[in-house]
C-alpha positions as CSV (number, residue, x, y, z in Angstrom):
1,M,43.1,-46.2,23.2
2,S,41.0,-47.3,20.3
3,G,41.0,-45.6,16.8
4,A,37.7,-44.3,17.5
5,H,38.5,-42.6,20.7
6,V,41.6,-41.0,19.4
7,F,39.8,-39.5,16.8
8,L,37.1,-38.3,19.0
9,H,39.6,-36.9,21.6
10,A,41.6,-35.0,19.1
11,L,38.4,-33.5,17.7
12,V,37.1,-32.4,21.0
13,I,40.5,-30.7,21.9
14,V,40.7,-29.2,18.6
15,L,37.3,-27.8,18.3
16,A,37.1,-26.7,21.9
17,V,40.5,-24.7,22.1
18,A,39.9,-23.2,18.5
19,A,36.2,-22.1,19.8
20,I,37.7,-20.4,22.7
21,T,40.4,-18.5,20.7
22,T,38.3,-17.5,18.1
23,V,35.9,-15.9,20.5
24,L,38.8,-13.8,22.0
25,F,40.1,-12.9,18.5
26,Q,36.6,-11.8,17.5
27,R,36.2,-9.7,20.8
28,L,39.6,-8.0,20.0
29,R,38.6,-7.6,16.3
30,Q,41.6,-9.5,14.7
31,P,41.0,-12.0,12.0
32,V,39.8,-15.5,13.2
33,V,42.6,-17.2,11.5
34,L,45.1,-16.0,13.8
35,G,43.0,-17.7,16.6
36,Y,43.0,-20.9,15.0
37,I,46.7,-20.6,14.5
38,L,47.0,-19.7,18.1
39,A,44.9,-22.8,18.9
40,G,47.1,-25.3,16.9
41,L,50.0,-23.9,18.6
42,I,48.5,-24.8,22.2
43,V,47.2,-28.1,21.3
44,G,50.2,-29.0,19.3
45,P,53.0,-31.2,20.5
46,H,55.5,-28.5,20.5
47,V,54.2,-26.3,23.8
48,P,53.9,-27.7,27.2
49,V,50.5,-27.4,27.5
50,P,48.3,-30.7,28.8
51,L,46.1,-30.5,25.9
52,V,47.9,-32.3,22.9
53,A,45.7,-33.5,19.8
54,D,47.0,-36.4,17.9
55,V,48.9,-34.8,15.0
56,D,47.9,-37.5,12.4
57,V,44.1,-37.2,12.9
58,V,44.3,-33.4,12.8
59,Q,46.4,-33.6,9.4
60,T,43.9,-35.8,7.9
61,L,41.0,-33.9,8.7
62,S,43.0,-30.8,7.4
63,E,43.2,-32.4,4.0
64,L,39.2,-32.3,4.0
65,G,39.5,-28.6,4.9
66,V,42.2,-27.8,2.0
67,I,39.7,-29.9,-0.4
68,L,36.6,-27.9,0.4
69,L,38.2,-24.6,0.4
70,M,39.2,-25.2,-2.9
71,F,35.8,-26.4,-4.0
72,G,34.2,-23.3,-2.9
73,L,36.6,-21.0,-4.9
74,G,35.9,-23.1,-8.0
75,L,32.2,-22.6,-7.2
76,E,32.8,-18.7,-7.6
77,F,35.2,-18.9,-10.4
78,S,33.6,-20.8,-13.4
79,L,35.5,-22.0,-16.5
80,R,34.5,-19.1,-18.5
81,K,35.7,-16.8,-16.0
82,L,38.9,-18.7,-15.9
83,V,39.3,-18.6,-19.6
84,E,38.9,-14.6,-19.4
85,V,41.4,-14.2,-16.7
86,G,43.8,-16.9,-17.8
87,P,46.4,-15.0,-19.8
88,T,46.4,-12.1,-17.3
89,S,46.8,-14.5,-14.5
90,G,49.3,-16.8,-16.2
91,V,51.7,-13.6,-17.3
92,T,51.3,-12.2,-13.5
93,A,52.2,-15.9,-12.0
94,L,54.9,-16.2,-14.3
95,V,56.7,-12.9,-13.3
96,Q,56.2,-13.5,-9.7
97,S,57.3,-17.2,-9.5
98,S,60.5,-16.3,-11.6
99,I,61.3,-13.3,-9.3
100,M,60.6,-15.0,-6.0
101,V,62.7,-18.4,-7.3
102,W,65.6,-16.3,-8.0
103,L,65.4,-14.4,-4.6
104,G,64.8,-17.3,-2.6
105,F,68.0,-18.8,-4.3
106,L,70.3,-15.8,-3.9
107,A,69.2,-15.7,-0.1
108,G,69.9,-19.4,0.6
109,R,73.3,-19.3,-1.0
110,A,74.1,-16.0,0.9
111,F,73.2,-18.0,4.0
112,G,75.8,-20.8,2.7
113,W,73.2,-23.2,1.8
114,S,74.2,-25.9,-0.8
115,A,72.8,-25.0,-4.2
116,M,69.8,-27.8,-4.2
117,E,69.0,-26.4,-1.0
118,S,69.0,-22.8,-2.6
119,V,66.8,-24.3,-5.2
120,F,64.3,-25.8,-3.0
121,A,64.1,-22.5,-0.9
122,G,63.2,-20.4,-4.0
123,A,60.6,-22.9,-5.1
124,I,59.4,-22.7,-1.4
125,V,58.9,-18.8,-1.3
126,A,57.4,-18.9,-4.9
127,M,54.2,-20.6,-3.7
128,S,51.4,-18.6,-2.1
129,S,48.7,-20.3,0.0
130,T,45.4,-20.7,-1.5
131,T,43.7,-21.9,1.6
132,I,44.7,-18.8,3.8
133,I,43.8,-16.1,0.9
134,A,40.4,-17.9,0.5
135,K,39.6,-17.7,4.2
136,A,41.0,-14.0,4.4
137,F,38.9,-12.7,1.4
138,D,35.6,-14.5,2.8
139,D,36.3,-13.0,6.2
140,L,37.1,-9.5,4.6
141,K,34.3,-9.6,1.9
142,V,36.9,-9.3,-1.0
143,R,34.9,-9.7,-4.2
144,G,35.4,-8.3,-8.0
145,R,38.2,-8.0,-10.2
146,L,40.7,-8.3,-7.5
147,R,39.4,-11.7,-6.4
148,D,39.5,-13.0,-9.9
149,L,43.0,-12.1,-10.5
150,V,44.1,-13.2,-7.2
151,V,42.6,-16.7,-7.6
152,G,43.7,-17.0,-11.1
153,V,47.3,-16.4,-10.0
154,L,46.8,-19.1,-7.4
155,L,45.4,-21.7,-9.8
156,V,48.4,-21.0,-12.3
157,E,50.8,-21.3,-9.0
158,D,49.4,-24.6,-8.1
159,L,50.5,-25.8,-11.6
160,F,53.9,-24.3,-11.4
161,A,54.2,-26.3,-8.2
162,I,53.3,-29.4,-9.5
163,L,55.7,-28.8,-12.3
164,F,58.4,-27.8,-9.4
165,M,57.9,-31.1,-7.9
166,A,58.4,-33.3,-10.9
167,V,61.5,-31.2,-12.0
168,L,63.1,-31.0,-8.3
169,T,62.4,-34.9,-7.8
170,A,64.2,-35.8,-11.2
171,V,67.2,-33.8,-10.2
172,A,67.5,-34.5,-6.5
173,T,67.5,-38.2,-7.3
174,G,70.0,-37.5,-9.9
175,A,67.9,-38.8,-12.9
176,G,68.3,-35.2,-14.2
177,L,65.5,-33.6,-16.5
178,S,66.0,-33.7,-20.0
179,P,63.8,-31.5,-22.8
180,G,62.0,-34.7,-23.5
181,A,61.2,-35.6,-19.8
182,L,60.2,-31.9,-19.1
183,G,57.9,-32.1,-22.4
184,L,56.4,-35.5,-21.1
185,T,55.6,-34.1,-17.9
186,L,53.8,-31.0,-19.3
187,G,52.0,-33.1,-22.0
188,K,50.6,-35.6,-19.1
189,L,49.6,-32.6,-17.2
190,G,47.8,-31.0,-20.0
191,A,46.3,-34.5,-21.2
192,F,44.9,-35.1,-17.6
193,L,43.5,-31.5,-17.3
194,A,41.7,-31.9,-20.9
195,A,40.4,-35.5,-20.2
196,L,38.9,-34.3,-16.9
197,L,37.4,-31.0,-18.3
198,A,35.9,-32.7,-21.3
199,A,34.4,-35.5,-19.3
200,G,33.3,-33.1,-16.6
201,M,31.8,-30.6,-18.8
202,L,29.2,-33.7,-20.3
203,V,28.4,-35.0,-16.9
204,V,28.7,-32.7,-14.1
205,P,26.5,-29.3,-15.0
206,R,23.7,-31.7,-16.2
207,A,23.7,-33.9,-13.0
208,I,23.8,-30.9,-10.8
209,R,20.9,-29.4,-12.8
210,Y,18.9,-32.8,-12.6
211,V,19.5,-33.0,-8.6
212,H,18.5,-29.3,-8.2
213,R,15.0,-29.7,-9.7
214,L,14.5,-32.5,-7.3
215,G,14.0,-30.0,-4.5
216,R,15.8,-31.8,-1.8
217,P,18.8,-29.6,-0.4
218,E,20.3,-32.7,1.3
219,T,20.5,-34.4,-1.9
220,L,22.1,-31.8,-3.7
221,L,24.8,-31.3,-0.9
222,V,25.6,-34.8,-0.8
223,T,25.8,-35.2,-4.7
224,S,27.9,-32.0,-4.8
225,L,30.3,-33.4,-2.0
226,A,30.6,-36.5,-3.9
227,L,31.8,-34.7,-7.1
228,C,34.0,-32.8,-5.1
229,F,35.8,-35.4,-3.1
230,G,35.3,-38.0,-6.3
231,I,37.5,-35.6,-8.5
232,S,40.0,-34.7,-6.0
233,Y,40.7,-38.4,-5.8
234,L,41.2,-38.7,-9.6
235,A,43.7,-35.7,-9.0
236,L,45.4,-37.5,-6.3
237,A,45.6,-40.9,-8.2
238,A,47.0,-39.3,-11.4
239,G,49.8,-37.7,-9.0
240,Y,48.6,-34.2,-8.9
241,S,47.2,-32.4,-5.8
242,V,43.8,-32.7,-4.2
243,A,43.6,-28.9,-4.3
244,L,43.7,-28.8,-8.3
245,G,41.3,-31.6,-8.4
246,A,38.7,-29.7,-6.1
247,F,39.1,-26.5,-7.8
248,I,38.1,-28.2,-11.0
249,A,35.2,-30.0,-9.4
250,G,33.7,-26.5,-8.2
251,S,34.5,-24.9,-11.7
252,L,32.3,-27.8,-13.1
253,V,29.4,-27.4,-10.7
254,A,29.4,-23.5,-11.4
255,E,28.9,-24.4,-15.0
256,S,25.4,-25.9,-14.0
257,G,23.9,-22.2,-13.0
258,E,23.2,-23.5,-9.6
259,A,26.7,-22.6,-7.8
260,H,24.9,-20.3,-5.5
261,S,22.5,-22.9,-4.0
262,V,25.4,-25.4,-3.6
263,E,27.7,-22.9,-2.1
264,E,25.0,-22.2,0.6
265,L,24.9,-25.8,1.5
266,V,28.7,-26.5,1.4
267,R,29.7,-23.5,3.5
268,P,29.1,-25.0,7.1
269,V,30.8,-28.1,6.3
270,R,33.6,-26.0,4.4
271,D,34.2,-23.5,7.5
272,L,34.3,-26.8,10.1
273,F,37.2,-28.2,8.1
274,A,38.8,-25.2,6.8
275,A,39.1,-24.1,10.9
276,I,41.0,-27.7,11.2
277,F,43.3,-27.0,8.7
278,F,44.6,-23.7,10.1
279,V,44.7,-25.3,13.5
280,S,47.3,-28.1,12.0
281,V,49.0,-25.2,10.6
282,G,49.7,-23.9,14.3
283,M,50.6,-27.3,15.2
284,L,53.5,-27.6,13.1
285,I,55.2,-24.6,14.5
286,D,58.5,-25.9,17.0
287,P,59.5,-23.0,18.9
288,A,62.9,-24.5,19.4
289,L,63.6,-25.0,15.8
290,V,62.3,-21.3,15.1
291,A,64.5,-20.1,17.6
292,E,67.6,-22.0,16.4
293,N,66.8,-20.7,12.4
294,W,65.7,-17.3,13.6
295,V,68.1,-15.6,11.7
296,A,67.2,-17.0,8.5
297,I,63.4,-16.8,9.4
298,V,63.8,-12.9,9.9
299,V,65.2,-12.5,6.6
300,F,62.7,-14.8,4.6
301,I,59.9,-12.9,6.1
302,P,60.4,-9.6,4.5
303,L,61.8,-11.4,1.4
304,V,58.4,-13.0,1.1
305,V,56.2,-10.1,1.9
306,L,58.0,-7.5,-0.1
307,G,59.2,-9.6,-2.7
308,K,55.9,-11.2,-3.7
309,S,54.1,-7.9,-3.0
310,A,56.4,-6.3,-5.5
311,A,56.4,-9.0,-8.0
312,V,52.7,-9.7,-8.4
313,A,52.2,-5.9,-8.8
314,L,54.6,-5.7,-11.5
315,G,53.1,-8.6,-13.4
316,A,49.6,-7.3,-12.8
317,V,50.4,-3.8,-13.9
318,F,52.0,-5.1,-17.3
319,T,48.8,-7.1,-18.1
320,G,46.7,-3.8,-17.8
321,S,45.5,-4.0,-14.2
322,S,45.0,-0.7,-12.4
323,V,47.9,0.2,-9.9
324,R,45.3,0.0,-7.0
325,T,44.2,-3.5,-8.2
326,S,47.8,-4.5,-8.6
327,V,48.8,-3.5,-5.2
328,Q,46.1,-5.0,-3.7
329,A,46.7,-8.2,-5.6
330,G,50.4,-8.2,-4.3
331,M,49.7,-7.6,-0.8
332,S,47.0,-10.4,-0.9
333,L,49.6,-13.1,-2.1
334,A,52.5,-12.0,0.2
335,Q,52.6,-15.4,2.2
336,I,53.5,-19.0,1.7
337,G,51.4,-21.9,2.3
338,E,50.6,-25.6,1.8
339,F,52.3,-26.3,-1.3
340,S,55.4,-24.8,0.6
341,F,55.0,-27.4,3.2
342,I,55.0,-30.3,0.5
343,L,58.0,-29.0,-1.4
344,A,60.0,-28.6,1.9
345,A,58.9,-32.1,3.1
346,L,59.7,-33.6,-0.6
347,G,63.4,-32.0,-0.1
348,S,63.9,-33.7,3.1
349,S,62.4,-36.9,2.3
350,L,65.0,-37.2,-0.9
351,G,68.0,-36.2,1.1
352,A,68.2,-33.1,-0.9
353,T,67.9,-30.5,1.8
354,R,68.7,-30.8,5.6
355,D,66.2,-30.8,8.1
356,F,65.9,-27.1,9.1
357,L,64.2,-26.2,5.7
358,Y,60.8,-27.6,6.7
359,P,60.3,-25.6,10.2
360,L,61.5,-22.5,8.3
361,A,59.0,-22.7,5.8
362,V,56.2,-23.4,8.6
363,A,57.6,-20.6,10.8
364,V,57.5,-18.3,7.7
365,S,54.0,-19.4,6.7
366,A,52.7,-18.8,10.0
367,V,54.1,-15.3,10.3
368,T,52.9,-14.2,6.8
369,T,49.6,-15.9,7.5
370,L,49.3,-13.4,10.7
371,T,50.2,-10.8,8.5
372,T,48.1,-11.4,5.2
373,P,44.5,-10.0,6.8
374,W,46.3,-6.9,7.8
375,L,48.1,-6.5,4.4
376,I,44.9,-7.1,2.7
377,G,43.0,-4.5,4.6
378,A,46.0,-2.1,4.1
379,S,46.4,-2.6,0.4
380,G,44.0,0.1,-0.6
381,G,45.8,2.8,1.3
382,T,49.1,1.7,0.3
383,A,48.1,1.7,-3.3
384,A,46.5,5.4,-3.0
385,W,50.0,6.4,-1.4
386,L,52.3,4.6,-3.9
387,D,50.2,6.3,-6.8
388,R,50.7,9.9,-5.1
389,K,54.5,9.3,-4.8
390,L,54.8,8.4,-8.3
391,P,55.9,11.0,-11.0
392,H,53.4,12.7,-12.7
393,S,54.2,11.5,-16.2
394,V,54.5,7.8,-15.0
395,Q,51.1,8.3,-13.3
396,T,49.6,9.5,-16.7
397,V,51.1,6.4,-18.6
398,L,49.8,4.1,-16.0
399,S,46.5,5.7,-16.3
400,L,46.1,5.0,-19.6
401,Y,48.1,2.0,-20.2
402,G,44.7,0.1,-19.0
403,S,42.7,1.6,-21.5
404,W,45.2,0.7,-24.2
405,I,45.4,-2.9,-23.3
406,E,41.4,-2.7,-23.3
407,Q,41.6,-1.4,-26.6
408,L,43.9,-4.2,-27.7
409,R,41.5,-6.8,-26.4
410,T,38.6,-5.5,-28.1
411,S,40.2,-4.4,-31.6
412,P,38.9,-6.5,-34.4
413,R,41.1,-9.5,-35.1
414,R,43.3,-9.4,-38.3
415,Q,44.9,-12.7,-39.4
416,S,48.0,-11.0,-40.6
417,A,48.7,-9.0,-37.2
418,G,48.0,-12.3,-35.2
419,A,50.2,-14.1,-37.3
420,R,53.0,-11.7,-36.9
421,V,52.6,-11.6,-33.2
422,R,52.9,-15.5,-33.1
423,R,56.1,-15.4,-35.1
424,V,57.7,-12.7,-32.8
425,V,56.6,-14.7,-29.6
426,R,57.7,-18.0,-30.9
427,A,61.2,-16.2,-32.2
428,M,61.4,-15.0,-28.5
429,L,60.8,-18.3,-26.9
430,L,63.3,-19.8,-29.0
431,D,66.1,-17.0,-28.2
432,A,65.1,-17.6,-24.5
433,G,65.6,-21.3,-24.7
434,L,68.7,-21.1,-26.7
435,L,70.3,-18.7,-24.0
436,V,69.3,-21.1,-21.0
437,A,70.6,-24.1,-22.8
438,I,74.1,-22.2,-23.8
439,V,74.5,-21.0,-20.2
440,I,73.6,-24.4,-18.5
441,G,75.6,-26.3,-21.2
442,G,78.4,-23.6,-20.5
443,S,78.6,-24.3,-17.1
444,F,79.3,-28.0,-17.2
445,A,81.7,-27.7,-19.9
446,A,83.5,-24.6,-18.5
447,G,85.8,-26.6,-16.2
448,S,86.7,-29.3,-18.9
449,A,87.4,-26.4,-21.7
450,A,89.6,-24.7,-19.2
451,R,91.9,-27.7,-18.3
452,A,92.2,-28.4,-22.2
453,L,93.2,-24.7,-22.6
454,V,95.7,-25.1,-20.0
455,G,97.0,-28.4,-20.8
456,H,97.3,-27.8,-24.6
457,L,98.2,-24.0,-24.9
458,G,100.0,-23.5,-21.6
459,M,97.6,-21.0,-20.2
460,G,97.4,-19.8,-16.5
461,A,94.4,-21.2,-14.9
462,T,92.8,-17.8,-14.5
463,L,93.4,-16.9,-17.9
464,A,91.9,-19.9,-19.4
465,H,88.9,-19.5,-17.2
466,L,88.5,-16.0,-18.5
467,V,88.6,-17.3,-22.0
468,V,85.9,-19.6,-21.7
469,V,83.6,-17.3,-20.0
470,V,84.0,-14.7,-22.6
471,A,83.6,-17.4,-25.3
472,I,80.3,-18.6,-23.5
473,S,79.3,-15.0,-23.4
474,L,79.9,-14.2,-27.0
475,L,78.1,-17.4,-28.1
476,A,75.3,-16.3,-26.1
477,L,75.3,-12.7,-27.0
478,P,73.4,-13.1,-30.5
479,F,70.4,-14.7,-28.6
480,G,70.2,-12.1,-26.0
481,V,70.4,-9.0,-28.6
482,G,67.6,-11.3,-30.4
483,L,65.3,-11.1,-27.3
484,V,65.8,-7.5,-27.3
485,V,65.1,-7.0,-31.1
486,N,62.1,-9.3,-30.9
487,A,60.6,-7.4,-27.8
488,R,60.6,-4.3,-29.5
489,R,59.0,-6.0,-32.7
490,L,56.2,-7.3,-30.4
491,G,55.6,-4.0,-29.1
492,L,55.1,-2.2,-32.4
493,T,53.1,-4.8,-33.6
494,L,50.7,-4.9,-30.4
495,A,50.8,-1.1,-30.5
496,A,49.9,-0.9,-34.1
497,I,47.2,-3.1,-33.4
498,A,45.8,-1.1,-30.4
499,L,46.5,2.5,-31.8
500,P,46.3,1.8,-35.7
501,E,48.5,4.2,-37.6
502,S,46.8,6.9,-39.9
503,G,46.7,6.2,-43.5
504,A,49.2,7.5,-46.1
505,G,49.5,11.4,-46.2
506,R,47.6,12.0,-43.0
507,L,49.0,13.3,-39.9
508,D,49.6,10.7,-37.5
509,L,47.7,11.7,-34.3
510,A,48.4,8.5,-32.1
511,Q,52.2,8.6,-32.4
512,A,52.9,9.8,-28.9
513,P,50.6,7.4,-27.1
514,R,51.9,4.7,-29.2
515,R,55.4,5.4,-28.7
516,A,54.6,5.2,-25.0
517,L,52.9,2.0,-25.4
518,V,55.7,0.5,-27.6
519,A,58.2,1.6,-24.8
520,S,55.8,-0.1,-22.0
521,F,55.6,-3.4,-24.3
522,Q,59.4,-3.5,-24.9
523,L,60.2,-3.0,-21.2
524,G,57.4,-5.7,-20.1
525,A,58.3,-8.4,-22.7
526,T,61.9,-8.0,-22.2
527,L,61.4,-8.5,-18.4
528,L,59.2,-11.3,-19.1
529,A,61.4,-13.0,-21.0
530,L,64.7,-12.4,-19.0
531,L,63.0,-13.2,-15.7
532,P,62.7,-17.1,-16.3
533,V,65.9,-17.1,-18.1
534,V,67.6,-15.5,-15.0
535,A,65.5,-17.9,-12.4
536,L,66.5,-20.9,-14.7
537,T,70.3,-20.3,-15.0
538,Q,71.1,-19.0,-11.4
539,P,71.7,-22.4,-10.0
540,F,74.7,-22.7,-13.0
541,L,76.4,-19.6,-12.5
542,P,79.0,-19.0,-9.6
543,S,77.4,-16.0,-7.9
544,G,74.2,-13.8,-8.4
545,A,76.2,-11.1,-10.2
546,P,75.4,-12.1,-13.8
547,G,71.7,-12.3,-13.4
548,A,71.7,-9.3,-11.1
549,L,73.5,-7.2,-13.7
550,L,71.6,-8.5,-16.6
551,L,68.3,-7.3,-15.1
552,L,69.7,-4.0,-14.1
553,G,71.0,-3.4,-17.6
554,A,67.7,-4.1,-19.0
555,L,65.9,-1.9,-16.7
556,L,68.2,0.9,-17.3
557,V,68.3,0.8,-21.0
558,F,64.4,0.2,-21.4
559,G,63.6,2.4,-18.5
560,V,65.2,5.3,-20.2
561,G,63.3,4.9,-23.3
562,F,60.0,4.6,-21.2
563,W,60.8,7.7,-19.4
564,R,61.3,9.7,-22.7
565,S,58.2,8.5,-24.3
566,A,56.0,9.2,-20.9
567,T,57.4,12.6,-20.9
568,E,56.5,13.3,-24.5
569,L,53.0,12.0,-23.7
570,Q,52.6,14.4,-21.3
571,G,52.3,17.0,-24.2
572,H,49.9,15.1,-26.1
573,V,47.5,14.7,-23.2
574,R,47.8,18.4,-22.4
575,A,46.7,19.0,-25.7
576,G,44.1,16.7,-25.3
577,A,42.9,18.4,-22.0
578,Q,42.8,21.8,-23.9
579,V,40.4,20.5,-26.6
580,I,38.4,18.7,-23.7
581,V,37.8,21.9,-21.9
582,E,36.5,23.4,-24.9
583,A,34.3,20.4,-25.4
584,L,33.1,20.7,-21.9
585,A,32.2,24.2,-22.2
586,K,29.7,23.3,-24.8
587,Q,28.6,20.5,-22.4
588,A,27.4,23.3,-20.2
589,V,25.2,24.9,-22.6
590,P,21.3,24.1,-22.0
591,S,20.0,20.9,-24.1
592,G,19.3,21.7,-27.4
593,E,21.8,24.4,-27.8
594,G,25.1,22.6,-27.2
595,H,26.6,19.6,-29.2
596,S,28.5,17.7,-26.4
597,G,28.7,14.5,-28.1
598,D,29.9,15.7,-31.4
599,A,32.5,17.8,-29.7
600,L,33.7,14.8,-27.6
601,S,33.6,12.7,-30.8
602,A,35.9,15.1,-32.2
603,V,38.3,15.0,-29.5
604,R,38.5,11.2,-29.5
605,A,39.1,11.5,-33.1
606,M,41.8,14.2,-32.5
607,F,43.6,12.5,-29.8
608,P,43.4,8.8,-29.7
609,G,45.2,7.1,-26.9
610,L,43.2,9.1,-24.4
611,G,40.9,6.1,-24.6
612,E,37.1,7.3,-24.4
613,P,36.7,10.1,-22.1
614,V,33.7,9.9,-19.9
615,V,32.0,13.0,-18.8
616,V,30.3,13.4,-15.4
617,R,28.7,16.1,-13.1
618,L,28.9,16.7,-9.7
619,G,25.6,17.3,-8.0
620,A,24.7,19.7,-4.9
621,E,24.6,16.4,-2.9
622,S,27.8,15.0,-4.0
623,A,30.0,13.7,-0.8
624,A,33.1,14.7,-3.1
625,S,32.2,18.4,-2.9
626,G,34.7,20.5,-1.2
627,Q,37.5,18.0,-1.2
628,T,40.9,17.8,-3.0
629,L,41.6,15.3,-5.6
630,S,44.5,14.3,-3.3
631,E,42.1,13.6,-0.5
632,L,39.8,11.4,-2.8
633,A,42.8,9.6,-4.3
634,I,40.8,8.8,-7.5
635,R,43.6,7.6,-9.4
636,G,44.9,5.4,-6.5
637,R,41.6,4.0,-5.5
638,T,40.0,3.6,-9.0
639,G,42.7,3.7,-11.8
640,A,40.8,6.9,-13.4
641,T,42.5,10.2,-14.0
642,V,40.6,13.8,-14.3
643,L,41.8,15.2,-17.5
644,A,40.2,18.2,-17.2
645,I,37.4,20.3,-15.0
646,S,35.0,22.8,-16.5
647,R,33.4,25.5,-13.9
648,A,32.0,28.7,-14.0
649,A,35.1,30.3,-12.4
650,G,37.3,28.9,-15.5
651,P,38.5,25.6,-16.7
652,V,41.1,23.4,-15.2
653,M,43.6,21.4,-17.5
654,I,45.3,18.5,-15.7
655,P,44.3,19.6,-12.3
656,A,47.0,19.1,-9.5
657,A,46.3,17.1,-6.6
658,A,45.3,20.1,-4.2
659,E,42.5,21.2,-6.4
660,V,39.2,21.5,-4.8
661,L,36.1,19.9,-6.5
662,R,33.2,21.9,-6.1
663,A,29.1,21.1,-6.7
664,G,28.3,21.6,-10.5
665,D,31.8,20.8,-11.7
666,V,32.0,18.7,-15.0
667,L,34.8,16.3,-15.1
668,A,36.5,14.4,-17.9
669,L,37.6,11.1,-16.7
670,A,40.1,9.0,-18.6
671,G,40.8,5.1,-18.2
672,T,39.3,1.6,-18.4
673,H,35.5,1.3,-18.3
674,E,35.9,-0.5,-14.9
675,A,38.1,2.6,-13.8
676,T,35.8,5.1,-14.8
677,D,32.6,3.6,-13.4
678,A,34.5,3.2,-10.0
679,A,35.5,6.8,-10.2
680,R,32.0,7.9,-11.1
681,A,30.7,5.9,-8.1
682,L,33.2,7.3,-5.6
683,L,32.4,11.1,-6.8
684,G,28.8,10.3,-6.4
685,A,28.6,12.1,-9.9
686,E,25.9,11.5,-12.6
687,L,27.0,10.5,-16.0
688,V,26.6,13.2,-18.7
689,D,28.5,11.4,-22.0
690,R,30.0,8.2,-22.3
691,G,30.8,8.4,-26.1
692,P,29.3,6.4,-28.8
693,A,31.9,3.7,-28.6
694,M,30.7,3.1,-24.9
695,A,27.2,3.2,-25.2
696,A,26.3,0.4,-23.7
697,P,25.0,-1.0,-20.4
698,D,27.2,0.2,-17.5
699,R,28.6,-1.8,-14.8
700,A,25.4,-1.5,-12.6
701,G,23.4,-3.0,-15.5
702,T,21.8,0.4,-16.4
703,P,21.5,1.9,-19.8
704,A,24.3,4.5,-20.6
705,A,23.3,8.1,-20.9
706,P,23.5,9.5,-24.4
């Protein structure tokens, strides 16, 4: 059969079977991605069905699906938006990758795999699937901050995957990876991205705007796809992934301002090849190998789903996202995908791993792909349930934490404060780097040092080994202590920027929220520094106990401080709620007699740290009337919290979950701008007062009420 016939034969089989399975899944009201994977299993070489498509042809076509899906994501994610979410997504991706590399390594060692196989397993479970999430988000119409956060995390993960491939290749081939080689790898990646973005910003937006003015849709489509595949090829030629190049191409096209027109033209082509990509994933599933390694697969599936959900949520909460958004992001990223396949194939080709790792990765990816749409759909309810189960003091801190981060981001930049933050961060990085170097260096030198003690001092082997371990621990201790001390310094500096102290001789009214913010920053910064240290040093330690004990100790010590500050904050919030109730009573006075704006301004001045309380009123037609706060799940669904309610029957301070809302209630909401706007929309309430500091167009684009 000639090449053209092979290509056409494979395409006909794939599209025909995929059409039938997706129609079936749509009739069953199930995600169409599952239908594509089932089609791949049917036409694949591992199932005795007389409909076998050529694997090489399908894999080649699936690469086009990856490129077009990433290009579509880039169209929705301009470079400006990437800069906005970069720090948040970067921190979240770092926390997630560190935790998953560590957990994957521990799981591999528990199965008796070699250290190198366990390292590859950790890298495999750390990578989420961009293509699967992109398709699921499109099918479920996911938009807004959640999509921005998840896409940002995915992009950073792709950069981590490139770094993983470079590091693991060097280690697996016996070349090792010195600090100089690592710096060279990072430098090359940074130089490539900088050159590509600089040249692209000069050429691509202008070219797209020029072609769009011609008024010929087919010309715009061809030009856009030429740029997409051209930049993807440049990335591949430079040794990086086509997915990274395609995403950058989409972001550059989005800078032209014509992203919507391009997206409408590209969507049919993208959907076709994206379908073939998911069929190709199903074709890789070998039931025999899955059955042979079923125990490891059964362990790694919940490890990926639960581990990634919790790790992403933890990182997102630390960067200021609400509990709802954080949990939704975590459950959206609870799968592995294309980069995991690449890493598994790399380990096999280098001889660093046995053949079982690749089918294991494919099987775990297939199952987690099936669960992803359901997890995304269930994430909102899960977030609301989790919020209800948290202790009340923790709920309060998490509700206000987002507004504190918002104040930190919008506070006036002072050169002295910025310099202090940079000094502390540099000190933490230095402490972490030296801690890693001591542990890794000590692991290599421990054996020879113990033998020297036995030979020269006549010590027993066990005692000599214990002496070496104690010596290494004492050498590393100052840098571990330095991490903790600098984490507190960082927390104090950032808290002072977000909630400035009162002048000399004046009562410090922000003391309680500042302490809670310091405790939150200290806990988060310490974990952020320790997690990569544990992930990097784990392969050089004899067991998982040292890393686990280190993390457990940090959580225990800083968790106690966090709990105390959260409890103390409750008193501050209750006092603030009392004053807010009095202000809301004035709010109820007819216009011209009350002075609500002045009253609420006084609340903001007296109780800093409560953010900018927003006052809303439930109208007679409000759907929230007659429902309890628990039924509405305001905090779990929006991230805002109800500080107080004013009504004719009497005020309610810090209302309980069983409190029933009534028409005419005036509510004070606290949280970020986004959270309070979402709560107002959920309640169907009218805005009464947003405060002078927030008198700006709201999220809907309408002027805020005075």
